[in-house]
C-alpha positions in Angstrom: 31.9 -23.4 27.3 28.8 -22.4 25.4 29.0 -18.9 26.6 32.4 -18.4 25.0 31.0 -18.7 21.5 28.7 -16.5 19.5 25.6 -18.5 18.7 25.0 -19.5 15.0 21.6 -20.5 13.7 20.9 -23.3 11.3 17.1 -23.2 11.0 13.8 -23.9 12.7 12.4 -27.2 13.9 9.6 -28.1 16.3 8.5 -24.4 16.6 12.0 -23.3 17.8 15.0 -21.6 16.3 17.9 -24.0 16.5 21.2 -22.3 17.6 24.7 -23.8 18.1 27.2 -22.1 20.5 30.1 -24.3 19.3 30.9 -27.7 17.9 28.2 -30.1 19.2 28.0 -33.3 17.2 25.4 -34.9 19.5 23.0 -31.9 19.2 23.4 -31.8 15.4 22.7 -35.5 15.2 19.5 -35.2 17.3 18.5 -32.2 15.1 19.0 -34.3 11.9 17.3 -37.4 13.4 14.3 -35.3 14.3 13.8 -34.3 10.6 15.9 -31.1 10.6 18.0 -30.0 7.6 21.5 -28.5 7.8 22.7 -26.4 4.8 26.3 -25.1 5.2 27.2 -21.5 4.4 28.8 -20.7 1.0 31.1 -17.9 0.0 30.4 -15.9 -3.1 32.9 -16.4 -6.0 35.6 -13.9 -6.9 35.5 -12.5 -3.4 39.2 -11.8 -3.4 38.8 -9.5 -6.5 36.3 -7.2 -4.7 37.5 -4.2 -2.7 35.2 -1.4 -1.4 35.1 1.7 -3.6 37.3 4.6 -2.4 35.7 8.1 -2.4 38.0 11.1 -2.6 35.5 13.9 -2.8 36.2 17.2 -1.0 33.4 18.8 0.9 33.3 21.8 -1.5 33.0 19.7 -4.6 30.3 17.6 -2.9 28.2 20.7 -2.1 28.6 21.9 -5.7 27.4 18.6 -6.9 24.4 18.8 -4.6 23.5 22.4 -5.7 23.8 21.4 -9.3 21.6 18.5 -8.8 19.0 20.6 -6.9 18.8 23.1 -9.8 18.4 20.3 -12.3 15.8 18.5 -10.2 13.7 21.7 -9.7 13.8 22.5 -13.4 12.9 18.8 -14.3 10.0 18.8 -11.8 8.5 22.0 -13.2 8.9 20.9 -16.8 7.4 17.5 -16.0 4.5 19.2 -14.3 3.6 21.4 -17.2 4.1 18.6 -19.7 1.5 16.6 -17.8 -0.9 19.6 -17.7 -0.6 20.1 -21.5 -0.9 16.4 -22.3 -3.7 15.7 -19.8 -2.0 12.6 -18.6 -3.2 13.0 -15.1 -6.6 13.8 -13.6 -7.2 16.4 -10.9 -10.3 15.0 -9.2 -10.1 16.2 -5.5 -6.8 18.0 -5.7 -6.7 21.5 -7.1 -4.3 22.8 -9.7 -2.9 25.2 -7.2 -2.1 22.5 -4.7 -0.1 20.6 -7.4 1.9 23.7 -8.3 2.6 24.3 -4.7 3.8 20.7 -4.2 6.7 21.4 -6.5 8.0 24.3 -4.4 6.8 23.4 -0.9 10.0 21.9 0.4 12.6 23.9 2.2 16.2 23.8 0.9 17.3 21.5 3.7 14.6 19.0 3.1 15.2 19.1 -0.6 18.9 18.4 -0.2 18.1 15.4 1.9 15.6 14.2 -0.7 18.1 14.7 -3.6 20.6 12.6 -1.8 18.0 9.9 -1.0 17.0 9.6 -4.7 20.4 8.1 -5.6 20.1 4.4 -6.4 20.5 2.2 -3.3 23.6 0.2 -4.0 24.5 -2.4 -1.4 27.7 -1.7 0.5 28.6 -5.3 0.9 29.9 -7.9 -1.6 26.4 -8.8 -2.9 24.2 -6.3 -4.7 21.0 -8.4 -4.9 19.7 -12.0 -4.6 16.5 -13.8 -5.8 15.4 -17.4 -6.1 14.5 -19.3 -9.2 10.7 -19.8 -9.3 10.6 -23.6 -9.3 14.2 -24.8 -8.8 16.6 -24.7 -5.8 18.8 -22.1 -7.5 19.8 -18.8 -5.9 20.6 -16.0 -8.3 23.3 -13.6 -6.9 24.6 -10.4 -8.3 28.0 -9.2 -7.0 29.6 -5.8 -6.9 31.2 -6.5 -10.3 27.6 -6.5 -11.7 28.0 -10.1 -12.9 25.2 -12.6 -12.0 26.0 -16.0 -10.6 23.8 -18.9 -9.7 24.2 -21.3 -6.8 22.5 -24.7 -7.2 21.5 -25.8 -3.8 20.4 -29.2 -5.0 24.0 -29.9 -6.1 25.7 -27.8 -3.4 27.8 -26.1 -6.2 28.1 -22.9 -8.2 26.6 -23.1 -11.7 29.0 -22.4 -14.6 26.4 -19.8 -15.8 27.6 -16.2 -15.4 25.5 -13.4 -17.0 27.4 -10.2 -17.9 26.6 -7.3 -20.3 28.0 -3.8 -20.9 24.6 -2.3 -20.0 24.4 -4.2 -16.8 25.8 -1.5 -14.5 24.7 -0.5 -10.9 22.4 -3.4 -10.4 19.9 -2.8 -7.7 17.3 -5.6 -8.0 16.5 -8.9 -9.9 13.3 -10.9 -10.4 12.5 -14.1 -12.3 9.4 -14.1 -14.5 6.5 -15.9 -13.0 6.0 -19.5 -14.3 9.2 -19.1 -16.4 12.6 -20.3 -15.3 14.3 -18.9 -18.3 13.6 -15.1 -18.1 15.3 -12.8 -15.6 14.7 -9.1 -15.2 17.6 -7.0 -13.8 17.3 -3.4 -12.6 20.3 -1.4 -13.9 21.5 2.2 -14.4 20.0 2.8 -17.8 16.8 0.8 -17.5 16.0 -3.0 -17.3 18.0 -5.9 -18.7 15.9 -8.9 -19.7 17.9 -12.2 -19.9 16.1 -15.0 -21.7 17.1 -18.4 -22.9 17.1 -18.7 -26.7 13.9 -20.4 -27.8 14.4 -24.0 -28.9 18.1 -24.0 -27.8 19.3 -27.5 -27.0 22.2 -26.4 -25.0 22.3 -26.7 -21.2 20.5 -24.2 -18.9 23.9 -23.5 -17.4 25.5 -22.6 -20.7 25.8 -18.8 -21.0 25.9 -19.0 -24.8 22.2 -20.1 -24.7 21.1 -16.8 -23.1 20.4 -13.5 -24.8 19.7 -10.1 -23.4 17.4 -7.2 -24.3 17.6 -3.8 -22.6 14.4 -1.9 -22.0 15.0 1.9 -21.8 13.0 5.0 -21.7 14.5 8.6 -21.6 14.7 9.9 -18.1 13.7 6.5 -16.5 16.8 5.6 -14.6 18.7 4.4 -12.7 16.0 1.8 -12.0 15.8 1.0 -8.3 12.9 -1.5 -8.1 11.0 -3.9 -10.4 8.1 -6.4 -10.0 6.5 -8.9 -12.4 2.8 -9.3 -13.0 2.0 -12.7 -11.4 0.8 -13.9 -14.8 4.2 -13.1 -16.3 3.1 -10.7 -19.1 4.0 -7.3 -17.6 6.9 -6.0 -15.7 6.8 -2.7 -13.7 10.0 -0.7 -13.1 10.6 2.4 -10.9 13.4 4.9 -10.4 14.1 7.1 -7.4 15.1 9.8 -9.8 12.1 9.9 -12.0 8.4 10.5 -11.5 7.6 8.0 -14.2 6.8 4.4 -13.4 6.8 2.1 -16.5 4.7 -1.0 -17.1 6.5 -3.0 -19.8 4.9 -5.5 -22.2 8.1 -7.6 -22.2 7.0 -9.7 -25.2 7.0 -6.6 -27.4 9.7 -4.6 -25.5 7.3 -1.7 -25.2 5.6 0.2 -22.4 2.0 -0.8 -21.9 1.3 2.0 -19.4 3.0 5.0 -17.9 2.1 5.8 -14.3 2.9 9.1 -12.6 4.0 9.7 -9.0 4.7 12.9 -7.1 8.4 12.4 -6.9 10.7 9.5 -7.5 9.3 6.0 -6.9 11.5 4.0 -4.5 9.7 0.6 -4.6 7.0 -1.3 -6.5 5.1 -4.4 -5.6 2.5 -6.2 -7.8 0.0 -8.1 -5.7 -0.2 -11.9 -6.0 -3.9 -11.7 -7.1 -2.8 -9.4 -10.0 -5.4 -6.7 -9.1 -3.2 -4.1 -7.4 0.1 -2.3 -7.7 1.7 -0.8 -4.6 4.1 2.1 -5.1 6.2 4.0 -2.6 6.9 7.6 -3.4 10.0 9.6 -2.4 7.6 12.5 -1.3 6.5 10.5 1.7 3.5 9.0 0.0 2.2 5.5 -0.8 0.0 4.9 -3.8 -2.2 1.9 -4.6 -3.2 1.3 -8.2 -6.0 -0.9 -9.4 -4.6 -2.7 -12.5 -7.9 -3.0 -14.5 -8.5 0.7 -15.0 -5.3 2.1 -13.4 -7.2 4.2 -11.0 -5.3 5.0 -7.8 -5.6 6.0 -4.2 -2.8 7.9 -2.5 -1.9 8.1 1.2 0.3 10.8 2.8 2.8 9.4 5.4 4.8 11.1 8.1 8.0 9.9 6.4 9.0 7.7 3.5 8.3 4.0 3.2 11.3 1.8 3.6 10.0 -1.7 2.8 6.8 -3.6 1.9 5.5 -7.0 1.0 2.1 -8.6 0.0 0.3 -11.4 1.7 -0.1 -14.5 -0.3 -3.8 -13.8 -1.1 -3.2 -10.2 -2.2 -5.7 -8.8 0.2 -3.1 -7.3 2.6 0.2 -5.5 2.3 2.4 -4.7 5.2 5.1 -2.0 5.2 7.5 0.0 7.3 8.4 3.7 7.4 11.7 5.4 8.1 12.8 5.8 11.7 9.8 3.9 13.1 10.1 0.4 14.6 6.5 -0.4 13.7 5.0 -2.5 10.9 1.8 -1.1 9.3 -0.8 -2.8 7.1 -3.1 -1.8 4.3 -6.1 -4.1 4.2 -8.3 -4.5 1.1 -11.6 -5.9 2.2 -13.4 -5.4 -1.1 -13.0 -7.0 -4.6 -11.3 -5.1 -7.4 -11.7 -2.7 -9.0 -12.8 -1.1 -5.7 -9.8 0.0 -3.6 -11.2 1.6 -0.4 -8.4 0.2 1.8 -8.0 0.4 5.5 -4.7 1.7 6.9 -3.9 0.0 10.2 -0.9 -0.6 12.4 0.0 -4.3 13.0 -0.7 -5.2 16.6 2.9 -6.2 17.4 5.3 -3.5 18.6 8.8 -4.4 17.5 10.3 -2.1 20.1 9.7 -4.8 22.8 12.1 -7.2 21.1 15.3 -8.1 23.0 17.5 -6.0 20.8 19.2 -2.6 21.6 18.5 0.5 19.6 16.1 -0.7 16.9 15.8 2.4 14.7 13.7 1.2 11.8 12.5 -1.9 9.9 14.6 -1.9 6.7 13.3 -5.1 5.0 10.3 -7.3 5.1 9.7 -10.5 3.2 6.9 -13.1 3.5 7.3 -16.8 2.7 5.1 -18.4 0.0 3.0 -20.2 2.6 2.1 -16.9 4.3 3.1 -18.3 7.7 6.7 -17.0 8.2 7.7 -13.3 8.0 11.4 -12.3 8.0 12.4 -8.8 9.2 15.6 -6.9 9.0 16.4 -3.9 11.3 18.7 -0.9 11.3 20.1 0.8 14.4 22.8 -0.9 16.5 25.4 -3.3 15.1 23.6 -6.2 16.9 20.2 -5.2 15.4 21.6 -5.2 11.9 23.3 -8.6 12.3 20.2 -10.7 13.0 17.0 -11.8 11.1 13.8 -11.7 13.1 11.4 -14.5 12.3 7.7 -14.1 13.0 4.8 -16.6 12.7 1.8 -15.1 10.9 -1.8 -16.1 10.5 -4.1 -14.3 8.0 -7.4 -15.8 9.1 -9.7 -14.3 10.3 -7.3 -11.3 10.6 -3.6 -10.8 10.6 -2.0 -12.3 13.7 1.8 -12.1 14.3 3.9 -13.6 17.0 7.7 -13.6 17.5 9.5 -16.9 16.9 13.1 -15.9 17.4 16.3 -14.5 15.8 18.4 -16.2 13.0 22.0 -15.4 13.6 24.6 -15.5 10.8 28.1 -16.9 10.5 30.8 -15.6 12.8 32.4 -12.4 11.3 29.6 -12.3 8.8 28.8 -8.7 9.5 25.4 -7.1 8.9 22.9 -9.0 6.8 22.3 -7.2 3.5 19.7 -9.2 1.6 17.1 -11.9 2.4 14.8 -14.0 0.1 12.4 -16.9 0.6 12.6 -19.9 -1.8 9.3 -20.5 -3.7 10.2 -24.1 -4.5 10.8 -25.4 -0.9 8.2 -28.0 0.2 8.9 -28.6 3.9 7.9 -25.2 5.2 10.0 -22.3 4.3 13.6 -21.8 3.1 15.3 -18.4 3.7 18.5 -17.3 2.0 20.6 -14.5 3.6 23.6 -12.6 2.1 25.9 -11.1 4.6 28.3 -8.1 4.4 31.3 -10.4 4.4 30.3 -12.2 1.2 28.9 -15.3 2.9 25.5 -16.7 2.0 23.4 -18.7 4.5 20.4 -21.0 4.0 17.9 -21.4 6.8 15.3 -24.2 6.5 12.3 -23.4 8.6 10.7 -26.8 9.0 6.9 -26.8 9.7 3.7 -28.1 8.2 1.8 -25.3 6.4 -1.7 -24.7 7.6 -3.1 -25.3 4.1 -1.5 -28.8 4.0 -2.8 -29.5 7.6 -6.4 -28.7 6.5 -6.1 -30.9 3.4 -4.8 -33.8 5.5 -7.5 -33.3 8.0 -10.2 -33.2 5.3 -8.8 -36.3 3.6 -8.8 -38.2 6.9 -12.4 -37.2 7.6 -13.5 -38.3 4.2 -11.7 -41.6 4.6 -13.4 -42.2 8.0 -16.8 -41.4 6.6 -16.3 -43.9 3.7 -14.8 -46.6 5.8 -17.0 -49.6 6.5 -16.3 -52.3 9.1 -15.6 -55.7 7.6 -18.4 -58.2 7.4 -17.7 -61.4 9.4 -18.8 -64.8 8.0 -17.9 -67.6 10.2 -15.5 -65.4 12.2 -13.4 -64.4 9.0 -13.6 -60.9 7.6 -14.5 -60.6 3.9 
């Protein structure tokens, strides 16, 4: 009977992914008795109101739009280049002026058309545009196709009455909560970044929308924003756009730009390191750049194709990333202290092509859990490859070691998985949220004891044993 049902995963326990092939109350009871957690799927609100957009663009009009965009892009790149020359906003160190001029015109028409199309904001094709966890509560923030932001409270197993909407909140691509602050949310939108904050001193409930206010950070030419990342200290926010060579570092408290960084072409993704010392940027011109945040010096690396996804290790000394049309995970190791960069570019020693999945084309998303011991990976390629989440066990000491744990499979008729995010407030290992194409959201508790807690427990036991003294016997009675 088990073979007649598609397996559905509910989490990890005792170093194994737990799947159900059908109703099995005895297996579920054993799982819960052994310490497992079961969190049922939820469906996003207002699902019935959403219908996929219809595109009625003829091939001729599409070609005209692309040609118009190409002309505008070339003119914009040339103007930006000479503006930077006049204003001396960039240094030329090892790269000559001639090479930088040539970089503007070096692409053939076919490659430029492909790049122009790829610089459009990446809008999720499913019901959910983006998800992110609250920094210290079991609340999942979800933005739907109507650009409204909803909150699911996992501790109450209910949707919060809080809904955040604004006229400037269009074409949402990413969200991120401010570090150490559960009342400030940054949202990447068409015209810049929307910053939602609770009104200082407001006595109303956190779930009351009237207690929230919004400020929109905008800069001419910087949009639509495709990626953002907070400084781990919570002061600065960096935003990037696939359509602009400008990356903005915002001082959110003053609603101003603290720094302007330049990339060759549009910036597709930005990641601030947990140690605060580095900023990783992926460029649409098949480059990755690593900035040191004290002096804003940088080191670029040219890749064979564009970078699709990246994430930092918990200590900020290693970043792993994937590139387009390549089923391999690469790493950038930073063995020295800031402000020295001098990174080592290495492939991870695990070849994803050996996984039991057909036609893995590329790694489209990577996310590391807060303990640094579980890595979740999404693939593109076949329908089966896009409908599972691969879980890996990782160890950073003495060097990165990665081993395959298993696949998390979603609800039946869930479709491809669109977004994944680890909860920073979960204490029993790792908790992964996944949004599926159908509008369902799954929660996967990965139950394990983090290595850091094991070391603390072992140390405490050793200290206790050293301090323990046997009882002194007087007349056969311990005192």
